C-alpha positions as a Markdown table, in Angstrom:
| # | Residue | x | y | z |
|---|---|---|---|---|
| 1 | Met | 21.5 | -106.7 | 0.0 |
| 2 | Lys | 23.5 | -108.6 | 2.7 |
| 3 | Gln | 27.0 | -107.5 | 3.8 |
| 4 | Glu | 28.8 | -110.4 | 2.7 |
| 5 | Arg | 27.4 | -110.2 | -0.9 |
| 6 | Lys | 28.5 | -106.7 | -1.0 |
| 7 | Gln | 32.0 | -107.6 | -0.2 |
| 8 | Glu | 31.9 | -110.3 | -2.9 |
| 9 | Leu | 30.7 | -108.1 | -5.6 |
| 10 | Ile | 33.6 | -105.7 | -5.2 |
| 11 | Asn | 36.0 | -108.1 | -7.2 |
| 12 | Cys | 33.3 | -108.8 | -9.7 |
| 13 | Phe | 33.3 | -105.6 | -11.7 |
| 14 | Pro | 33.5 | -106.2 | -15.5 |
| 15 | Glu | 36.0 | -104.3 | -17.7 |
| 16 | Val | 34.6 | -101.3 | -19.6 |
| 17 | Pro | 34.2 | -102.3 | -23.3 |
| 18 | Thr | 37.1 | -100.6 | -25.6 |
| 19 | Asp | 34.7 | -98.9 | -27.9 |
| 20 | Val | 33.1 | -97.3 | -24.6 |
| 21 | Val | 36.5 | -96.2 | -23.3 |
| 22 | Glu | 37.4 | -94.6 | -26.9 |
| 23 | Gln | 34.0 | -92.9 | -26.7 |
| 24 | Met | 34.6 | -91.3 | -23.3 |
| 25 | Lys | 38.2 | -89.9 | -24.4 |
| 26 | Asp | 36.5 | -88.6 | -27.6 |
| 27 | Gly | 35.9 | -84.9 | -27.0 |
| 28 | Lys | 36.9 | -81.7 | -25.6 |
| 29 | Gly | 36.7 | -80.5 | -22.1 |
| 30 | Ala | 35.5 | -81.8 | -18.7 |
| 31 | Ala | 32.6 | -84.4 | -18.9 |
| 32 | Asn | 31.1 | -87.0 | -16.7 |
| 33 | Phe | 30.1 | -90.7 | -17.7 |
| 34 | Val | 28.0 | -93.2 | -16.2 |
| 35 | Val | 28.6 | -96.7 | -18.1 |
| 36 | Phe | 26.5 | -99.7 | -17.8 |
| 37 | Ile | 28.0 | -103.3 | -17.8 |
| 38 | Thr | 26.5 | -106.7 | -17.3 |
| 39 | Arg | 28.1 | -109.9 | -15.8 |
| 40 | Gly | 25.5 | -112.7 | -15.2 |
| 41 | Gln | 22.2 | -111.1 | -13.9 |
| 42 | Glu | 23.6 | -108.1 | -12.0 |
| 43 | Leu | 23.9 | -104.6 | -13.5 |
| 44 | Phe | 27.3 | -103.1 | -12.6 |
| 45 | Val | 27.5 | -99.4 | -13.0 |
| 46 | Arg | 31.1 | -97.5 | -13.3 |
| 47 | Cys | 31.3 | -93.8 | -13.1 |
| 48 | Phe | 34.2 | -92.0 | -14.8 |
| 49 | His | 35.2 | -88.2 | -14.9 |
| 50 | Arg | 37.2 | -86.7 | -18.0 |
| 51 | Tyr | 39.4 | -83.8 | -17.0 |
| 52 | Ser | 39.2 | -80.5 | -18.8 |
| 53 | Lys | 42.9 | -81.0 | -20.0 |
| 54 | Gly | 44.2 | -84.0 | -22.0 |
| 55 | Lys | 42.4 | -87.4 | -22.0 |
| 56 | Val | 42.9 | -88.5 | -18.5 |
| 57 | Ile | 39.9 | -90.4 | -17.1 |
| 58 | Ala | 39.3 | -91.2 | -13.4 |
| 59 | Glu | 36.8 | -93.6 | -12.0 |
| 60 | Arg | 34.9 | -92.1 | -9.2 |
| 61 | Gln | 32.2 | -94.6 | -7.8 |
| 62 | Arg | 30.6 | -97.8 | -8.7 |
| 63 | Tyr | 27.3 | -99.6 | -8.3 |
| 64 | Val | 25.5 | -102.8 | -8.4 |
| 65 | Phe | 21.9 | -103.4 | -8.8 |
| 66 | Ala | 20.3 | -106.8 | -8.6 |
| 67 | Lys | 17.1 | -108.6 | -7.4 |
| 68 | Asp | 18.4 | -108.8 | -3.9 |
| 69 | Gly | 19.1 | -105.1 | -3.8 |
| 70 | Ala | 21.6 | -102.4 | -4.5 |
| 71 | Val | 25.1 | -101.2 | -3.2 |
| 72 | Arg | 27.3 | -98.0 | -3.8 |
| 73 | Tyr | 31.1 | -98.3 | -3.5 |
| 74 | Gly | 33.3 | -95.4 | -2.9 |
| 75 | Gln | 37.2 | -95.2 | -2.7 |
| 76 | Lys | 38.9 | -95.0 | 0.8 |
| 77 | Trp | 42.5 | -94.6 | 1.8 |
| 78 | His | 43.8 | -97.8 | 3.3 |
| 79 | Cys | 46.5 | -97.1 | 5.8 |
| 80 | Val | 48.0 | -100.6 | 5.5 |
| 81 | Lys | 48.0 | -101.1 | 1.8 |
| 82 | Arg | 49.0 | -97.3 | 1.3 |
| 83 | Thr | 46.5 | -96.8 | -1.7 |
| 84 | Tyr | 42.7 | -96.2 | -2.4 |
| 85 | Val | 40.6 | -99.2 | -2.2 |
| 86 | Trp | 36.8 | -99.8 | -3.1 |
| 87 | Glu | 34.4 | -100.1 | 0.1 |
| 88 | Pro | 30.5 | -100.3 | 0.2 |
| 89 | Met | 29.0 | -96.9 | 1.1 |
| 90 | Lys | 26.1 | -96.8 | 3.6 |
| 91 | Glu | 24.0 | -94.3 | 1.3 |
| 92 | Ile | 23.1 | -95.1 | -2.4 |
| 93 | Arg | 22.5 | -91.8 | -4.2 |
| 94 | Glu | 23.6 | -90.2 | -7.5 |
| 95 | Pro | 27.3 | -90.0 | -8.3 |
| 96 | Val | 29.6 | -87.2 | -7.2 |
| 97 | Phe | 32.2 | -86.6 | -9.9 |
| 98 | Cys | 33.7 | -83.3 | -8.8 |
| 99 | Asn | 33.6 | -81.8 | -5.2 |
| 100 | Arg | 32.8 | -78.3 | -4.7 |
| 101 | Gly | 36.4 | -77.6 | -3.6 |
| 102 | Cys | 37.4 | -78.4 | -7.3 |
| 103 | Ala | 39.1 | -75.4 | -8.9 |
| 104 | Tyr | 37.3 | -75.6 | -12.2 |
| 105 | Ser | 34.0 | -77.4 | -11.9 |
| 106 | Phe | 31.5 | -79.1 | -9.7 |
| 107 | Asp | 29.1 | -80.0 | -12.3 |
| 108 | Asn | 27.8 | -83.5 | -11.6 |
| 109 | Arg | 25.4 | -84.1 | -14.5 |
| 110 | Tyr | 26.5 | -87.0 | -16.6 |
| 111 | Ile | 26.2 | -88.9 | -19.8 |
| 112 | Thr | 25.0 | -92.4 | -19.8 |
| 113 | Leu | 26.8 | -94.9 | -22.0 |
| 114 | Asn | 26.3 | -98.8 | -23.0 |
| 115 | Cys | 22.6 | -98.6 | -21.8 |
| 116 | Asp | 21.4 | -101.6 | -23.5 |
| 117 | Ala | 23.1 | -103.5 | -20.9 |
| 118 | Val | 20.1 | -102.9 | -18.5 |
| 119 | Tyr | 18.0 | -105.3 | -20.6 |
| 120 | Lys | 20.4 | -108.0 | -20.2 |
| 121 | Ser | 20.2 | -107.7 | -16.4 |
| 122 | Asp | 18.0 | -108.3 | -13.6 |
| 123 | Met | 16.8 | -104.6 | -14.5 |
| 124 | Arg | 15.5 | -105.4 | -17.6 |
| 125 | Tyr | 11.8 | -104.4 | -16.6 |
| 126 | Cys | 12.8 | -101.1 | -14.9 |
| 127 | Gln | 11.6 | -99.0 | -17.7 |
| 128 | Ile | 14.5 | -96.9 | -17.7 |
| 129 | Arg | 14.4 | -96.1 | -21.5 |
| 130 | Glu | 11.0 | -94.7 | -20.9 |
| 131 | Met | 12.1 | -92.5 | -18.0 |
| 132 | Thr | 13.7 | -89.8 | -20.3 |
| 133 | Cys | 11.9 | -87.3 | -18.0 |
| 134 | Ile | 14.4 | -88.0 | -15.3 |
| 135 | Asn | 18.3 | -87.3 | -14.7 |
| 136 | Ala | 18.6 | -89.0 | -11.6 |
| 137 | Arg | 18.9 | -92.5 | -13.1 |
| 138 | Ile | 21.2 | -94.2 | -10.5 |
| 139 | Glu | 18.5 | -93.4 | -7.7 |
| 140 | Tyr | 15.7 | -94.5 | -10.1 |
| 141 | Leu | 17.4 | -98.0 | -10.4 |
| 142 | Lys | 17.8 | -98.0 | -6.5 |
| 143 | Phe | 14.2 | -97.0 | -6.4 |
| 144 | Tyr | 13.3 | -99.8 | -8.8 |
| 145 | Cys | 15.1 | -102.4 | -6.9 |
| 146 | Arg | 12.9 | -101.7 | -3.7 |
| 147 | His | 9.8 | -101.2 | -5.6 |
| 148 | Pro | 9.7 | -103.2 | -8.9 |
| 149 | Asn | 6.1 | -102.5 | -9.1 |
| 150 | Val | 6.9 | -99.0 | -10.2 |
| 151 | Glu | 6.9 | -100.9 | -13.6 |
| 152 | Tyr | 2.9 | -100.8 | -13.7 |
| 153 | Leu | 2.9 | -97.1 | -13.0 |
| 154 | Ile | 4.9 | -96.2 | -16.0 |
| 155 | Lys | 3.3 | -98.7 | -18.4 |
| 156 | Ser | 0.0 | -97.0 | -17.3 |
| 157 | Gly | 1.0 | -93.4 | -18.1 |
| 158 | Tyr | 1.8 | -92.4 | -14.6 |
| 159 | Lys | 5.6 | -91.9 | -15.1 |
| 160 | His | 5.1 | -88.2 | -14.2 |
| 161 | Leu | 4.5 | -89.3 | -10.6 |
| 162 | Ile | 8.5 | -89.8 | -10.6 |
| 163 | Arg | 10.7 | -86.6 | -11.2 |
| 164 | Asp | 14.0 | -85.0 | -10.3 |
| 165 | Gln | 14.4 | -82.6 | -7.5 |
| 166 | Asn | 17.3 | -80.3 | -7.1 |
| 167 | Met | 19.0 | -80.6 | -3.6 |
| 168 | Gly | 22.2 | -79.2 | -1.9 |
| 169 | Tyr | 23.1 | -75.7 | -0.8 |
| 170 | Tyr | 23.8 | -74.5 | -4.5 |
| 171 | Gly | 21.1 | -76.9 | -6.1 |
| 172 | Asn | 23.7 | -78.9 | -7.7 |
| 173 | Arg | 22.6 | -82.2 | -6.5 |
| 174 | Ile | 19.8 | -84.0 | -8.3 |
| 175 | Ser | 17.9 | -86.7 | -6.3 |
| 176 | Leu | 14.5 | -88.4 | -7.1 |
| 177 | Asp | 11.3 | -87.1 | -5.8 |
| 178 | Val | 8.3 | -89.7 | -6.0 |
| 179 | Tyr | 4.8 | -88.8 | -5.4 |
| 180 | Ser | 4.0 | -89.8 | -1.7 |
| 181 | Gly | 0.5 | -90.8 | -2.4 |
| 182 | Ile | 1.2 | -94.3 | -4.1 |
| 183 | Asn | 0.6 | -97.8 | -2.2 |
| 184 | Trp | 3.8 | -99.6 | -2.8 |
| 185 | Lys | 2.8 | -102.5 | -0.7 |
| 186 | Ser | 0.4 | -103.6 | -3.5 |
| 187 | Asn | 0.9 | -105.0 | -7.0 |
| 188 | Asn | -2.6 | -104.1 | -7.9 |
| 189 | Leu | -2.3 | -100.8 | -10.1 |
| 190 | Leu | -5.7 | -99.2 | -8.8 |
| 191 | Lys | -4.7 | -100.0 | -5.1 |
| 192 | Met | -1.5 | -98.5 | -5.7 |
| 193 | Leu | -3.1 | -95.2 | -7.0 |
| 194 | Gly | -6.0 | -95.2 | -4.6 |
| 195 | Leu | -8.5 | -95.2 | -7.4 |
| 196 | Asn | -11.7 | -97.2 | -8.2 |
| 197 | Arg | -12.4 | -98.5 | -11.8 |
| 198 | His | -14.7 | -95.7 | -12.7 |
| 199 | Glu | -11.9 | -93.0 | -11.7 |
| 200 | Phe | -9.3 | -94.9 | -13.3 |
| 201 | Arg | -11.5 | -94.9 | -16.7 |
| 202 | Ile | -12.3 | -91.1 | -16.2 |
| 203 | Leu | -8.4 | -90.4 | -16.0 |
| 204 | Lys | -7.4 | -92.2 | -18.9 |
| 205 | Asp | -5.7 | -89.8 | -21.3 |
| 206 | Asn | -5.6 | -87.5 | -18.3 |
| 207 | Glu | -3.0 | -89.0 | -16.2 |
| 208 | Glu | -1.0 | -85.7 | -15.9 |
| 209 | His | -4.3 | -84.6 | -13.9 |
| 210 | Phe | -3.7 | -87.4 | -11.3 |
| 211 | Glu | -2.2 | -85.3 | -8.4 |
| 212 | Asn | -4.7 | -82.4 | -8.8 |
| 213 | Tyr | -7.4 | -84.9 | -9.0 |
| 214 | Ile | -6.7 | -86.4 | -5.8 |
| 215 | His | -6.1 | -83.0 | -4.4 |
| 216 | Trp | -9.7 | -81.9 | -5.2 |
| 217 | Arg | -11.3 | -85.3 | -4.5 |
| 218 | Asp | -9.9 | -85.1 | -0.9 |
| 219 | Gln | -11.5 | -81.7 | -0.4 |
| 220 | Tyr | -14.9 | -82.6 | -2.1 |
| 221 | Pro | -15.1 | -86.5 | -1.5 |
| 222 | Ser | -19.0 | -86.5 | -2.4 |
| 223 | Met | -18.2 | -84.9 | -5.9 |
| 224 | Lys | -18.7 | -87.0 | -8.9 |
| 225 | Pro | -15.1 | -87.9 | -10.7 |
| 226 | Glu | -16.3 | -86.4 | -13.9 |
| 227 | Asp | -17.1 | -83.1 | -12.2 |
| 228 | Ile | -13.8 | -83.1 | -10.2 |
| 229 | Leu | -11.9 | -83.4 | -13.5 |
| 230 | Lys | -13.7 | -80.2 | -14.9 |
| 231 | Leu | -12.5 | -78.4 | -12.0 |
| 232 | Val | -9.0 | -79.9 | -12.2 |
| 233 | Asp | -9.0 | -78.8 | -16.1 |
| 234 | Val | -10.0 | -75.2 | -15.1 |
| 235 | Phe | -8.2 | -74.5 | -11.9 |
| 236 | Gly | -5.5 | -77.0 | -11.8 |
| 237 | Ala | -4.2 | -77.3 | -8.1 |
| 238 | Glu | -5.6 | -73.9 | -6.9 |
| 239 | Ile | -8.5 | -75.1 | -4.8 |
| 240 | Gly | -8.6 | -71.7 | -3.0 |
| 241 | Thr | -8.9 | -69.7 | -6.2 |
| 242 | Gly | -12.0 | -71.7 | -7.2 |
| 243 | Thr | -13.4 | -71.5 | -3.7 |
| 244 | Cys | -12.9 | -67.6 | -3.8 |
| 245 | Phe | -14.7 | -67.2 | -7.0 |
| 246 | Ala | -17.6 | -69.3 | -5.6 |
| 247 | Asn | -17.8 | -67.2 | -2.4 |
| 248 | Ile | -17.6 | -63.8 | -4.1 |
| 249 | Thr | -20.3 | -64.7 | -6.8 |
| 250 | Gly | -22.4 | -67.0 | -4.9 |
| 251 | Lys | -22.3 | -69.5 | -7.8 |
| 252 | Ser | -21.3 | -73.3 | -7.7 |
| 253 | Leu | -17.7 | -74.3 | -8.7 |
| 254 | Leu | -19.1 | -76.2 | -11.5 |
| 255 | Arg | -20.9 | -73.5 | -13.0 |
| 256 | Ile | -17.9 | -71.1 | -12.6 |
| 257 | Ala | -15.8 | -73.7 | -14.2 |
| 258 | Gly | -18.1 | -74.4 | -16.9 |
| 259 | Tyr | -18.4 | -70.5 | -17.8 |
| 260 | Leu | -14.8 | -70.0 | -18.0 |
| 261 | Lys | -14.0 | -73.0 | -20.2 |
| 262 | Glu | -16.8 | -72.5 | -22.6 |
| 263 | Asn | -15.7 | -68.7 | -22.9 |
| 264 | Arg | -12.0 | -69.6 | -22.9 |
| 265 | Val | -11.5 | -67.4 | -19.9 |
| 266 | Thr | -8.3 | -67.8 | -17.9 |
| 267 | Lys | -8.5 | -67.9 | -14.0 |
| 268 | Trp | -6.2 | -65.0 | -13.8 |
| 269 | Asp | -8.4 | -62.8 | -16.3 |
| 270 | Tyr | -11.7 | -63.7 | -14.3 |
| 271 | Gln | -9.8 | -62.9 | -11.0 |
| 272 | Asp | -8.9 | -59.5 | -12.3 |
| 273 | Tyr | -12.6 | -59.1 | -13.8 |
| 274 | Leu | -14.1 | -60.0 | -10.2 |
| 275 | Asn | -11.7 | -57.4 | -8.6 |
| 276 | Gln | -12.9 | -54.7 | -11.1 |
| 277 | Cys | -16.5 | -55.2 | -10.5 |
| 278 | Arg | -15.7 | -55.0 | -6.6 |
| 279 | Gln | -13.9 | -51.9 | -7.3 |
| 280 | Leu | -17.0 | -50.5 | -8.9 |
| 281 | Asp | -19.5 | -51.9 | -6.3 |
| 282 | Tyr | -21.3 | -54.1 | -8.9 |
| 283 | Asp | -23.5 | -56.9 | -7.6 |
| 284 | Leu | -21.4 | -60.0 | -8.2 |
| 285 | His | -24.4 | -62.1 | -7.3 |
| 286 | Asp | -26.3 | -61.0 | -10.4 |
| 287 | Thr | -25.6 | -63.5 | -13.0 |
| 288 | Ala | -25.5 | -60.9 | -15.9 |
| 289 | Ile | -22.6 | -59.3 | -13.9 |
| 290 | Cys | -20.5 | -62.3 | -12.8 |
| 291 | Phe | -21.2 | -64.3 | -16.2 |
| 292 | Pro | -21.3 | -61.7 | -18.9 |
| 293 | Tyr | -22.4 | -62.8 | -22.3 |
| 294 | Asn | -19.2 | -61.3 | -24.0 |
| 295 | Phe | -16.3 | -61.3 | -21.3 |
| 296 | Thr | -13.6 | -59.7 | -23.3 |
| 297 | Glu | -16.0 | -56.7 | -24.1 |
| 298 | Met | -17.0 | -56.2 | -20.5 |
| 299 | His | -13.5 | -56.6 | -19.3 |
| 300 | Thr | -12.3 | -54.0 | -21.5 |
| 301 | Arg | -15.3 | -51.7 | -20.7 |
| 302 | Leu | -14.5 | -51.9 | -16.9 |
| 303 | Ser | -11.0 | -51.1 | -17.7 |
| 304 | Glu | -11.9 | -48.1 | -19.4 |
| 305 | Ile | -14.3 | -47.0 | -16.6 |
| 306 | Ile | -11.8 | -47.3 | -14.0 |
| 307 | Gln | -9.2 | -45.5 | -16.0 |
| 308 | Tyr | -11.4 | -42.8 | -16.5 |
| 309 | Lys | -12.2 | -42.5 | -12.8 |
| 310 | Ala | -8.5 | -42.5 | -12.1 |
| 311 | Asn | -8.0 | -39.8 | -14.6 |
| 312 | Glu | -11.0 | -37.8 | -13.2 |
| 313 | Lys | -9.3 | -38.0 | -9.7 |
| 314 | Ala | -6.1 | -36.8 | -11.4 |
| 315 | Gln | -7.7 | -34.2 | -13.2 |
| 316 | Ala | -9.2 | -32.8 | -10.1 |
| 317 | Gln | -5.7 | -32.8 | -8.3 |
| 318 | Leu | -4.1 | -31.1 | -11.2 |
| 319 | Glu | -6.9 | -28.3 | -11.3 |
| 320 | Glu | -6.2 | -27.6 | -7.6 |
| 321 | Arg | -2.8 | -26.7 | -8.4 |
| 322 | Tyr | -3.3 | -24.9 | -11.6 |
| 323 | Glu | -3.3 | -21.4 | -10.3 |
| 324 | Glu | -0.1 | -22.0 | -7.9 |
| 325 | Arg | 1.8 | -23.2 | -11.0 |
| 326 | Lys | 1.2 | -20.2 | -13.0 |
| 327 | Arg | 4.2 | -18.6 | -11.6 |
| 328 | Phe | 6.3 | -21.0 | -13.7 |
| 329 | Glu | 5.0 | -19.8 | -16.9 |
| 330 | Phe | 7.5 | -17.9 | -19.1 |
| 331 | Ala | 8.1 | -16.6 | -22.5 |
| 332 | Ser | 11.2 | -15.7 | -24.4 |
| 333 | Gly | 11.6 | -14.6 | -27.9 |
| 334 | Ser | 9.2 | -16.8 | -30.0 |
| 335 | Leu | 8.8 | -19.4 | -27.6 |
| 336 | Val | 6.6 | -19.6 | -24.5 |
| 337 | Leu | 6.2 | -22.0 | -21.7 |
| 338 | Ile | 2.9 | -23.1 | -20.8 |
| 339 | Gln | 1.2 | -25.5 | -18.4 |
| 340 | Pro | -1.1 | -28.4 | -19.1 |
| 341 | Lys | -4.9 | -27.9 | -18.3 |
| 342 | Ser | -5.6 | -31.6 | -18.1 |
| 343 | Phe | -4.3 | -34.9 | -17.2 |
| 344 | Met | -4.7 | -36.2 | -20.6 |
| 345 | Glu | -2.8 | -33.3 | -22.2 |
| 346 | Ile | 0.3 | -34.7 | -20.6 |
| 347 | Val | -0.5 | -38.4 | -21.9 |
| 348 | Asn | -1.1 | -36.8 | -25.4 |
| 349 | Glu | 2.2 | -34.8 | -25.3 |
| 350 | Gly | 4.1 | -37.9 | -24.8 |
| 351 | Lys | 2.4 | -39.8 | -27.6 |
| 352 | Ala | 2.9 | -36.9 | -30.1 |
| 353 | Leu | 6.6 | -36.5 | -29.3 |
| 354 | His | 7.3 | -40.3 | -28.6 |
| 355 | His | 9.0 | -39.6 | -25.2 |
| 356 | Cys | 7.9 | -40.9 | -21.8 |
| 357 | Val | 6.2 | -38.0 | -20.2 |
| 358 | Gly | 2.9 | -39.5 | -20.2 |
| 359 | Gly | 4.3 | -41.8 | -17.3 |
| 360 | Tyr | 4.9 | -38.6 | -15.3 |
| 361 | Ala | 1.2 | -37.3 | -15.7 |
| 362 | Glu | 0.2 | -38.7 | -12.3 |
| 363 | Arg | 3.2 | -37.4 | -10.3 |
| 364 | His | 2.4 | -33.9 | -11.8 |
| 365 | Ser | -1.2 | -34.1 | -10.9 |
| 366 | Lys | -0.1 | -35.0 | -7.1 |
| 367 | Gly | 2.3 | -32.2 | -6.9 |
| 368 | Tyr | 5.4 | -34.3 | -6.8 |
| 369 | Thr | 6.8 | -32.5 | -9.8 |
| 370 | Asn | 5.9 | -30.0 | -12.5 |
| 371 | Ile | 5.4 | -30.6 | -16.2 |
| 372 | Phe | 5.3 | -28.0 | -18.7 |
| 373 | Phe | 5.1 | -27.5 | -22.5 |
| 374 | Ile | 7.3 | -25.5 | -24.5 |
| 375 | Arg | 5.6 | -24.1 | -27.5 |
| 376 | Arg | 6.0 | -21.6 | -30.3 |
| 377 | Asp | 4.0 | -18.4 | -29.7 |
| 378 | Ser | 2.6 | -18.8 | -33.0 |
| 379 | Glu | 1.8 | -22.7 | -32.7 |
| 380 | Arg | 0.6 | -23.0 | -29.0 |
| 381 | Asp | -1.2 | -26.2 | -29.8 |
| 382 | Lys | 1.4 | -28.0 | -31.6 |
| 383 | Pro | 3.7 | -30.1 | -29.2 |
| 384 | Tyr | 7.3 | -28.9 | -29.6 |
| 385 | Phe | 9.4 | -29.5 | -26.4 |
| 386 | Thr | 8.7 | -30.7 | -22.9 |
| 387 | Ile | 10.3 | -29.7 | -19.7 |
| 388 | Glu | 10.1 | -31.2 | -16.2 |
| 389 | Val | 10.8 | -28.6 | -13.2 |
| 390 | Ser | 11.3 | -29.7 | -9.6 |
| 391 | Asn | 9.6 | -27.9 | -6.7 |
| 392 | Asp | 12.8 | -26.6 | -5.6 |
| 393 | Tyr | 13.1 | -24.5 | -9.0 |
| 394 | Lys | 15.4 | -26.7 | -10.9 |
| 395 | Ile | 15.2 | -28.0 | -14.6 |
| 396 | Ile | 15.2 | -31.8 | -14.1 |
| 397 | Gln | 15.1 | -32.7 | -18.1 |
| 398 | Cys | 13.9 | -31.0 | -21.2 |
| 399 | His | 13.2 | -33.1 | -24.4 |
| 400 | Gly | 11.6 | -33.0 | -28.0 |
| 401 | Tyr | 10.7 | -35.4 | -30.4 |
| 402 | Lys | 12.1 | -39.1 | -29.5 |
| 403 | Asn | 14.2 | -37.5 | -26.7 |
| 404 | Asp | 15.9 | -35.2 | -29.1 |
| 405 | Ile | 17.1 | -37.7 | -31.6 |
| 406 | Asn | 17.7 | -35.0 | -34.1 |
| 407 | Gly | 19.6 | -32.7 | -31.4 |
| 408 | Lys | 18.3 | -29.5 | -29.5 |
| 409 | Pro | 17.9 | -26.5 | -31.6 |
| 410 | Glu | 19.9 | -23.4 | -30.3 |
| 411 | Glu | 16.6 | -21.6 | -29.6 |
| 412 | Ile | 15.6 | -24.2 | -27.0 |
| 413 | Met | 19.2 | -24.3 | -25.5 |
| 414 | Phe | 18.9 | -20.4 | -25.2 |
| 415 | Phe | 15.4 | -20.8 | -23.9 |
| 416 | Glu | 16.6 | -23.2 | -21.0 |
| 417 | Gln | 19.2 | -20.9 | -20.1 |
| 418 | Glu | 16.9 | -17.8 | -19.7 |
| 419 | Tyr | 14.5 | -19.9 | -18.0 |
| 420 | Gly | 17.0 | -21.4 | -15.6 |
| 421 | Arg | 17.7 | -17.6 | -14.6 |
| 422 | Tyr | 13.9 | -16.9 | -14.2 |
| 423 | Leu | 13.7 | -19.9 | -11.8 |
| 424 | Asp | 16.6 | -18.6 | -9.7 |
| 425 | Met | 14.7 | -15.5 | -9.3 |
| 426 | Leu | 11.3 | -17.3 | -8.3 |
| 427 | Lys | 13.8 | -19.4 | -5.8 |
| 428 | Ser | 15.3 | -16.2 | -4.2 |
| 429 | Glu | 11.5 | -14.6 | -3.8 |
| 430 | Ser | 10.3 | -17.8 | -2.3 |
| 431 | Gln | 13.2 | -18.0 | 0.2 |
| 432 | Lys | 12.6 | -14.3 | 1.0 |
| 433 | Lys | 8.8 | -14.8 | 1.7 |
| 434 | Gln | 9.9 | -17.8 | 4.1 |
| 435 | Arg | 12.3 | -15.5 | 6.2 |
| 436 | Ile | 9.8 | -13.0 | 6.5 |
| 437 | Gly | 7.1 | -15.4 | 7.4 |
| 438 | Ala | 9.3 | -16.9 | 9.9 |
């Protein structure tokens, strides 16, 4: 739009309809409004901010959109007139209603009013009513002025190629983000998208896969469009994931994608399964291994095997320290303190008493801490209380059913006191041995 025309339009802004003004005043709290108005073929836009207190409404910015372009107006201080005047701005972007320095808000989201005015102006074919997915409506109108052929994309199901993006240090500024692969110089939809007729038919009702389709096509230009769409359906944009699966198994991408889709296996579950197979040194080039008949059953079985191996290692570590932990064993009255003989005993103790000691099983096996069971002497196999002791002979915690939901019995509190004194004795003996050894 030429500079002379921008200056002429400054004085052409229509008044806001009375009912729209009342609409802006009706409500509580701060709010922003964008009002569309027409005069002739131009679409005029006026932007208002309603303050949080009272019904005061202030105009912030103005826009004009027409066939010959768009312009934004802002208010600047005029030194001669000693007042603010409207002047054309160099950049056209979303309106700013509250600056970050405002005491109470800098939320620049807005409510659009009098939208039907768009369809009485040069912007009548902009499809803004269809673009409910975007909030940057002002920037969209600016974009339409420059590329009116965007109408073809929207009508053909490709409106997702135009979307919002958050900008600014605080992410409080919304701008328009448009897919960069569109040929805007052409008015032919196929040329705009870079598709041939066959590809366009294949993507019918699958338009949301367009960007990923192009991504895969660039990587595998000789592959059939139907096959590319199969890969997109399974892997999305993750070419690296699909390629990794193919390298590990020695099978084609299409075969892998077909297996995952047919068996309803997600790429994340399959990746986990392949990692399990590698951990167990299975031959992933064997079809029976990489494409199991019952994936869920096989995946579960491998999880159990790996867990068993982990438990087996933890059990070996626990047994290595069993003899040295015998010094912690203790008895007082009708209660005895015994140490677990297996990794799974600790896990089962947690299950029986509904507390979290099972999560300490690995730390106990590695010697980072010490877990013991307090049992009645007459019922040594029945879980009662669990106690944790540090390597420097201190009681860390002692809990029963559901972490003592019913409170601690007196016999347990007495036992803790007695056992604390016993640990002090063990500590003194240990320190004495260290001094003698030194």
